[in-house]
FIZADREN-526565 format. One line per 10 residues: number of its first residue (from 0); their letters; for each residue x, y, z of N, C-alpha, C. Coordinates in nm, 3 decimals. Each point is the difference from the previous one (the first is absolute). Example, Ala and Ser with C-alpha at 12.3 -4.5 7.8 and 13.67 -1.06 7.14 Angstrom:
! residues 2
0) as) 1.319,-0.569,0.780,-0.089,0.119,0.000,0.090,0.120,0.000 | -0.035,0.105,-0.072,0.082,0.119,0.006,-0.077,0.109,0.073
END
This chain:
! residues 81
0) mqatakdlrf) 0.084,-0.116,0.000,-0.084,0.116,0.000,0.089,0.124,0.000 | -0.045,0.104,-0.065,0.072,0.127,-0.001,-0.083,0.107,0.069 | 0.069,0.090,0.066,-0.064,0.114,0.065,0.093,0.120,-0.012 | -0.058,0.117,-0.003,0.081,0.121,-0.009,0.039,0.046,0.139 | 0.094,0.093,0.006,0.040,0.056,0.129,-0.118,0.069,0.067 | -0.087,0.059,-0.080,-0.120,0.064,0.054,-0.093,-0.104,0.062 | -0.014,-0.116,-0.067,-0.080,-0.109,0.057,0.058,-0.045,0.134 | 0.131,-0.009,0.006,0.065,-0.041,0.124,-0.030,0.100,0.112 | 0.000,0.126,-0.035,-0.025,0.103,0.100,-0.144,-0.003,0.051 | -0.094,-0.015,-0.091,-0.140,0.011,0.039,-0.069,-0.133,0.027
10) hskellntvk) 0.056,-0.111,-0.050,-0.065,-0.131,0.015,0.097,-0.104,0.054 | 0.083,0.042,0.096,0.103,-0.091,0.051,-0.061,-0.122,0.069 | -0.110,0.015,0.072,-0.061,-0.114,0.069,-0.045,-0.106,-0.100 | -0.063,0.042,-0.109,-0.045,-0.096,-0.101,0.120,-0.071,-0.066 | 0.107,0.077,-0.024,0.119,-0.062,-0.059,0.065,-0.099,0.096 | 0.003,0.034,0.128,0.056,-0.093,0.098,-0.086,-0.126,0.013 | -0.131,0.013,-0.010,-0.088,-0.117,0.000,0.027,-0.087,-0.122 | 0.027,0.062,-0.114,0.034,-0.075,-0.120,0.128,-0.080,0.021 | 0.099,0.064,0.061,0.128,-0.068,0.027,-0.021,-0.111,0.102 | -0.086,0.024,0.098,-0.027,-0.101,0.102,-0.060,-0.127,-0.061
20) rgeevvityr) -0.074,0.017,-0.109,-0.060,-0.116,-0.069,0.104,-0.077,-0.082 | 0.120,0.055,-0.011,0.106,-0.072,-0.070,0.040,0.061,-0.133 | -0.064,0.107,-0.043,0.034,0.063,-0.127,0.116,0.097,0.017 | 0.070,0.025,-0.108,0.104,0.102,-0.002,-0.058,0.126,-0.064 | 0.037,0.115,0.054,-0.047,0.127,-0.054,0.122,0.081,-0.042 | 0.001,0.040,-0.128,0.108,0.083,-0.052,-0.049,0.145,0.006 | 0.078,0.084,0.066,-0.033,0.141,0.012,0.071,0.076,-0.111 | -0.075,0.078,-0.075,0.058,0.079,-0.107,0.002,0.147,0.038 | 0.100,0.070,-0.050,0.010,0.144,0.020,0.027,0.062,-0.136 | -0.093,0.082,-0.045,0.007,0.060,-0.133,0.009,-0.105,-0.108
30) gkpcaklvpi) -0.074,-0.107,0.019,-0.011,-0.106,-0.100,0.112,-0.102,0.000 | 0.098,0.015,0.086,0.112,-0.095,0.005,-0.002,-0.074,0.133 | 0.022,-0.131,-0.003,0.004,-0.076,0.125,0.115,0.047,0.089 | -0.029,0.019,0.129,0.107,0.045,0.090,0.005,-0.079,0.130 | -0.106,-0.076,0.032,0.001,-0.079,0.124,-0.094,-0.118,-0.017 | 0.019,-0.097,0.089,-0.085,-0.119,-0.002,-0.038,-0.035,0.143 | -0.127,-0.021,0.023,-0.048,-0.048,0.129,-0.019,-0.150,-0.012 | 0.065,-0.075,0.087,-0.010,-0.146,-0.003,-0.030,-0.050,0.140 | -0.070,-0.112,0.011,-0.027,-0.055,0.134,0.127,-0.050,0.066 | 0.005,0.014,0.132,0.114,-0.050,0.078,-0.017,-0.150,0.019
40) eeekktspet) 0.109,-0.072,-0.022,-0.003,-0.144,0.026,0.018,-0.023,0.149 | -0.083,-0.084,0.057,0.010,-0.031,0.142,0.127,-0.081,0.025 | 0.072,0.037,0.106,0.120,-0.074,0.038,-0.041,-0.131,0.065 | 0.065,-0.104,-0.042,-0.026,-0.131,0.061,0.089,-0.015,0.122 | -0.061,-0.028,0.112,0.077,-0.020,0.122,0.055,-0.142,0.000 | 0.128,-0.010,0.030,0.062,-0.132,0.002,-0.002,-0.055,0.141 | -0.029,-0.125,0.009,0.003,-0.065,0.130,0.138,-0.060,0.021 | 0.039,-0.027,0.123,0.133,-0.057,0.025,0.024,-0.131,-0.075 | -0.105,-0.076,-0.023,0.018,-0.128,-0.068,0.038,0.019,-0.146 | -0.045,0.111,-0.063,0.029,0.022,-0.141,0.122,0.087,-0.022
50) nelfgiwndn) 0.048,0.068,0.103,0.117,0.086,-0.015,0.125,-0.084,0.015 | 0.080,-0.005,-0.107,0.118,-0.087,0.001,0.110,0.049,0.094 | -0.003,0.129,0.040,0.102,0.051,0.090,-0.036,-0.019,0.146 | -0.122,-0.039,0.028,-0.042,-0.021,0.139,0.076,-0.119,0.057 | 0.063,0.019,0.113,0.073,-0.109,0.065,0.135,-0.027,-0.061 | 0.058,0.099,-0.068,0.126,-0.021,-0.069,0.114,-0.032,0.099 | -0.011,0.051,0.124,0.101,-0.026,0.102,-0.041,-0.115,0.092 | -0.098,-0.072,-0.036,-0.056,-0.106,0.085,0.105,-0.106,0.036 | 0.085,-0.035,-0.094,0.099,-0.106,0.023,0.138,0.054,0.036 | 0.012,0.131,0.021,0.128,0.061,0.029,0.026,-0.008,0.150
60) aqaenvenyi) 0.112,-0.056,0.039,0.034,-0.016,0.141,0.025,0.133,0.069 | 0.046,0.100,-0.073,0.026,0.132,0.059,-0.129,0.067,0.047 | -0.111,-0.036,-0.060,-0.126,0.068,0.030,-0.078,-0.067,0.113 | 0.056,-0.099,0.064,-0.072,-0.066,0.108,-0.024,0.096,0.116 | 0.100,0.078,0.035,-0.017,0.104,0.100,0.017,0.134,-0.072 | -0.110,0.056,-0.044,0.003,0.119,-0.085,0.061,0.119,0.071 | -0.032,0.021,0.127,0.053,0.117,0.073,0.152,-0.002,0.005 | 0.058,-0.116,0.031,0.147,-0.010,0.004,0.060,0.020,-0.139 | -0.065,-0.053,-0.101,0.051,0.015,-0.136,0.000,0.148,-0.041 | -0.107,0.072,0.029,-0.008,0.142,-0.035,0.104,0.081,0.077
70) rtvrkgrfna) 0.018,-0.031,0.127,0.102,0.068,0.079,0.139,-0.021,-0.060 | 0.027,-0.121,-0.044,0.129,-0.032,-0.060,0.020,0.076,-0.131 | -0.104,0.007,-0.079,0.009,0.070,-0.128,0.022,0.149,0.022 | -0.068,0.056,0.098,0.008,0.145,0.027,0.117,0.038,0.089 | 0.075,-0.098,0.046,0.111,0.027,0.091,0.097,0.097,-0.066 | 0.038,0.102,0.074,0.093,0.098,-0.052,-0.067,0.121,-0.062 | -0.121,-0.015,-0.047,-0.069,0.115,-0.059,-0.063,0.086,0.107 | -0.035,-0.062,0.113,-0.072,0.072,0.102,0.076,0.003,0.133 | 0.130,0.014,-0.007,0.079,0.012,0.124,-0.023,0.136,0.063 | -0.011,0.002,0.131,-0.026,0.125,0.071,0.129,0.069,0.043
80) n) 0.111,-0.029,-0.063,0.128,0.060,0.038,0.008,0.143,-0.044
END
């Protein structure tokens, strides 16, 4: 669908409803296309079971005691000297 900049100004609600239905709206200015309104794709939330990086440190022996591991990694950066 095409609409002019004037249509966008005065009929924005109707154009947004058109986009909400899944259509694309090309906005023209002085007869030339200058913008496109498209529906936003919903982000799919990943669950831990489907995320391949979840549990990446599960088998790492260093991560058994996370607090000690982090302290060791940060050692020297946060000295109070």
